[in-house]
N, C-alpha and C positions, 0 to 999 in steps of 0.2 A: 504494500500499500504507501503509495506516497502525495503528497500535497504539490495539487493544480492552481496556480491562480489565476482570475476568470476577472479580466479588463474591461473597462467601459469603452467599448469601440467607436472609431468614429463615427458622427452622426451629420455630418455634411459639411462642405468647406466653409470655414470660417466659425465653425462653433469650435468652442474651447472646453466646454462643460457642462455639464447637465445635472439638473436634481432628481434626485430619487424620489418620488411618489408613493410609490407604495412596494414591496418586500412581495413576492409571489410565494416565496419557498420558506420554510424553517430550518433552524439547527438541527441536525440531525435523521433530516429530512432525503431519502433515493431520488435522485431528479436522472431521466433519463434524456440523450442526446435532443437538444434543441426545445426541451421542458422549459417555458417560459420563468424567467428570474426575478425578476424586476420591473416594473413602469416606470422610465422616466421621463423629463418633461425636459424642452428645450427651448430656447424663442423663437423657433420654427417648427418645430413636430415634436408630435407624444410618441414615442414607443417603447416596445416588452422587448428585452435583451433574451435572448435562447441561451441556454447551455450547449458550449461547445463538444460536451464530452459527458458520459454518465458517471455519476458516483455520489456520495453521502457528503450534506453541507456542513461543513467542519465548524464555518468560520464568518458572519457577515459582519465585514468591514468599515458600514459605515451605516447611518440610522438614516428613517425616511425624513424627507426634508433637507437632509445633508446636499452641496451642492460639491460634485465631485469632477476632477480633472478629468479628460478623455487620456485614457492611456492608463489611469490608476485603477488599481483592481480594488474590486469591489466586492470578490466571495473569493470565498479557501472550499475548496473539493478535495475530499480524500477518494482517490482514484486507484484502483489497482488495474497495472499494468507493469512492462516492464521495457518500456520505450525511452529513451532520454528525455527528462522532463524538458518541457519547451513554453518557457515564463509566457504568459498571454501579452506581454510589451512587444515580442516577437510576432507573435501573432498580430496584432496592431499593425508593428510595422510592413508585415505582409501584405496587411489592407492598402497600407498606403503607397508602397513601392506598384501598388499596379495601377495608383493613379497620376502617380509623376512622370512629366512625360520627360526632365532631363536628371540624371543622376546629383547627387547630392555632393558638392566638390568643399564644404566646409570639412578639412581636415588640419591636425596639426603639422605645421610646414616642415616638423622633424622627421616626420616620415617620407618627405621627399625626396626621391631616389632619382640616377639618370634612368635612359632610357634601356641603357644594357640589360640593368635590373628586372626593370618593369616586363621585359620583354622575357626572363628566363622564370619569373612567378605564372606566366602566361600556360607554361607545360604544367597543368594540372592533374591527377589522380582521377580517373571515372568515378571514387568514392567523394571525393572534395569536391567534382562538377557538382555532383548528384547532392551533396550537403547544401552548395551557393546556389542551386536551384530551388531546393526544398527552402528555404528561407529569405530566399528571395535578394541576395546579398547584391549589391550595384557592383558592375565595371572597376569603377574607381573606388571603392571599398576595398577590391580583392585586389587591387597594387596595393594600396596600401597596412596591409597586412601582413607584417614579417614571420618570413616564411623560416622553420626553425630546421627543414629537412636539408639533404644534402644541395651543395650548391644554390640553398635559399629558398628552394621549393616549400612552396604551403601543405604541411598534412593534415589530417583531420582532427588533430590536438590544437593546431594553431587556429581552426576557423571555430572551433566552440570554445576557447581563451578569448578567442572574439567577440564571439556573444554574450558570454557573459561580463565582459568590459563596458559592452554597448548596454548590457540590460542593465548594468551599476550606475550608469553614467542616465539613462532614463531615469530608474528609481528617484535615482536623489533629485534631478530636475521634477518630477512630479510630489516627491516631500516638499519640497519650496515652495513650488505653488499651493498645494495642501496648506501648509503654513500658513503663505501669504495670505489665502483667501481665508482661513478663520481669524488671523487678527486683525483682518481689515475692520476699520470700526464703522461703527452703524449710528447714522444717525448725528454727524460730527458737527455738522451745520447747524443744528436745529435750535439748538440753546440761544443764537442768537436773531429769531427770529419772534416776533410779536403775534403767537397765537390768535390773540384776542380779535387782530384786523387779516390773519391770512391762515387760510385751510388751509393745513399741512397734509399732502397723502405719499404715500412710499410709492415709487416705480413698481412696479411689474417688475417679475422678473425679464419678461418679452423684450422690456421698454429699456430695463439696463442695458442686457446687451446690445439691443438695435446702438442705444446711445455709444457705446464703445467704438462699434464697428465704423458708425459715422466721424467719430474723433480718429480715428487710427488710418481709416480712410483720408482724408484730407491731409493726417500727416505726412502720412506714404506716396502719395503723387501730387505734385501741383496740376491742381484743374483748371481746366479752361474750357468755355465753353463758345460754341457758334450758333448761328441761328439761320434758318426759313425760311419764307414764306412759298406755300404749297397750295396750288388750285387742286381740287378735290371734285371737284363739281360732278365730272363724271361717276365717281365713287359712290359720293351722296346718292344722286339720280337713279343708280343701278341697283342698288343697296336696298333705296326707299321700295323701288319697283318688285324685287323678289326679293324681299324678307318673309314675305306671308308664303309664299311658294317653296322656300327654302326651307322655313319652319313646315309644313306638312309635308314636307315632302323628306324629310331626313330626320325631323322631332328635335333639331335644335333651332335654337336662337341665334340668329347671326348679325353680329354685330359690326362695328370697323374695325376695330382689333387683329380677327383676322387676317384683312384685306392689308393691313400695313406688317404684321408677322410677316407673311410671304415676302411683301418687297423688299423690308429688310434684309431677309436671308438671302434674297437674289443681289442684293446691293453689295451684303459681305463676301459673299463670291466673288464678287467683281473687285473687292478692298480686301482681300482675305489682311490684311496689316493693323487693322481695327477688332480684328479676330484674334485678339493675344494677351498674355501676361508677362511678368517681369520676374527673372529671379535673376537676380545681381547685375549684372553687366549684361544678362542673356536677354536676347528677345524668344519668348516660346511661342510661335504661331500653330494655334489650334484648331486640327484638320474636319474637328467636328463641328457643325455652325450650332449650337444648344443655347436658344434664345429664353432668359428668365422674365416672369412677366411679372412686376412689381405688382401686389396683389391687395388690397386695404382690409383689414378684419374689422368686425363688429365692435370691435376694442381698441379703433383707430391704431392698433400698429401693424405691422407692414410685414409681410412672407413675400417670399419671392421663386414659386413653383416655376421648375424648368422646361420646355418643350426640347426634347433631346431630337436632332436631326430635321431641326426644325424646316432645313432647305429642301430634304426630302417626301413633305408633307405637298399635298394640295388643298385647297384650302377649304374642303369638305371635314377631312382629315385635322386641319389646322383647329379648326369650328370645333370639333366635337372635341376634340384634345384640351385645349383652351378652356371651353366650358365647364367640363370636368377636374381640370385640376383647380380652375377659382371654384367651383363650387365646394369641393372636397378641403380646399384651404380655407374656407370660410367657418368648417363642421370642425378643426384640428382635426382632420382622416388622413392628410398627405403623409406617406411613405419618407423614410429620410433620403432615398436616392432620388425620389424625385425631386427632389432641393439641393440635388449636389449638381454639377459637372457644368453648371452654366459658363459660356463665353461671352455673353453681351447679353445684356439687359434692355429692357423697355419698361417705361413708366409714363401712364395715361393720367395726365395733369388735367384733362381737359373732361373729364367725369364729374366734377366740382365746379367747372366751370373758367379753368383756371387759364388764362389765353398763353403763357409761356413760363419756362421755369429753368433752372440750372440745379440738376439733381446729383448728388453725391454716386460719385463710382462705387460697383458693389465688386469691392476687391476679393478675389486677384483680376477681377478684369480689368480693361484697359478701356473701356466706354461706355457709355449709356445716354440711352436717347431718351427723349419726352417730348410725347405729345400735348400739342395745347387743345383747347376748345374749338371747334368745326363753327366759325362764325360765318352770315352771311354779309357781304360786305361791296360795294361797288369796287368794280376794277377795271384797269384800262385792259380791252383785249384786240389781239389782230385779227381784223376779217380782211379777205378777197377785196374790199373797197374802203379799206383805210381802217384806221384806230376808233374803237368804239370805246362805251363804257356800259359796262354789265353787271349786275348784281350776280356773284361768283361766291360758292362754297373754300374759302379759307382757312390753314390751320396755321400755325406756328409748331414748327418743328427745334428741337436743339439738341443741337450732342456736345455733351460734356465727355473731355478725355483729358487722358494721363501724357501732358505734355512731356514727360521720359521720354516715349517712343512713339508719341503721334503730335507730330504739327499741324500748322492751322494749314497747309497746304491740301495735306490726306483728308482732315478733315471735313473742308471745302468741296473737293473731289465725292468726298461719299456723300455729302447730304445733298450736292445738285442731282447726282447720277438715283438717289433714291428719289427726288422731286421726279424725275422723268417715270421712273417707275409708276410712280402712284399717278401723274397728270396723264401718261397715256394708256393709264388701267380702260382694257378692254375687259 
């Protein structure tokens, strides 16, 4: 029998911790693989954590209501096997490596060796290669493992020692984070408030994390916003003409948003350098076009469900997917994977009559598009008989972008192309 730590897994991009709302098991209880262990809540989604193994619950490491950092061990199982114990933190790292586009290069300079030594280490035994594959160790990590075999070759023991060292570093980071969370003072500014004249309410958990994300985004990316006016008269007329027919035929309410999503996806395909993120001095160009849609909740908080591979869907598919995600978002029924993996975000300010805005970038993305309200305005149009003034449906669209990797010329070209797709809608 041996102990097996189960860690809180990644629950979405940008989520650093979650609250235990309810334990579903007790100490001494036998659990099977995939048995739900606990319910967790984050700013974006509520979910259950299943057991990755069969065993007996040895210890619950947190209480209901505790805030737990992603990667922290939450429960200890007593299991019966003869396999090498793999800490849950390593399991977490496996998940993370599956989603990272570029290996991590943050290594201590003392391990940097010449190219000849690096080449020597690439001659690995089948057993070591299997371990590297199993634990998803990146190529850069392999190069920086000190080999104890003949000629500096990496052995099984070298890999095991590396994983132990990596685990210890991760555990220390998690311990520091837990201490920080527990020691964080609460209501530290309230003493200066005259509660007779001011109603004091505590931010809910979701609002606290949204606030943290917003501050982090502004501190990370130099924000710049460009605007463009677009004539969407053709879209308004087509939608008004066909919305009832669309509802009867497909059972879905047709809004303007799927049309905008389709146009944005086409524009991203033309200008892939807006569909990126930044990793140090590297630009990661995302091959998938996964568009997040900022959705307001009844609590006035915000969530961003993601339409995966939006460029591969037609208008019917986009409408059904969008309506389903939006409805379940408002009911707090989204799955963790449905808020992960976004590469570009759209926010609809026009829902509340706002003409234009400068939204904050949804990290680690590099751009966010804001749609203003569609308004009827007098506009100059070109006709075969000369210019004329007519009543047209006009929208202001803004693109807020990370000026580290996107310049005004690219942003302007992107908005211009988007306006062409929208104005030539057929």
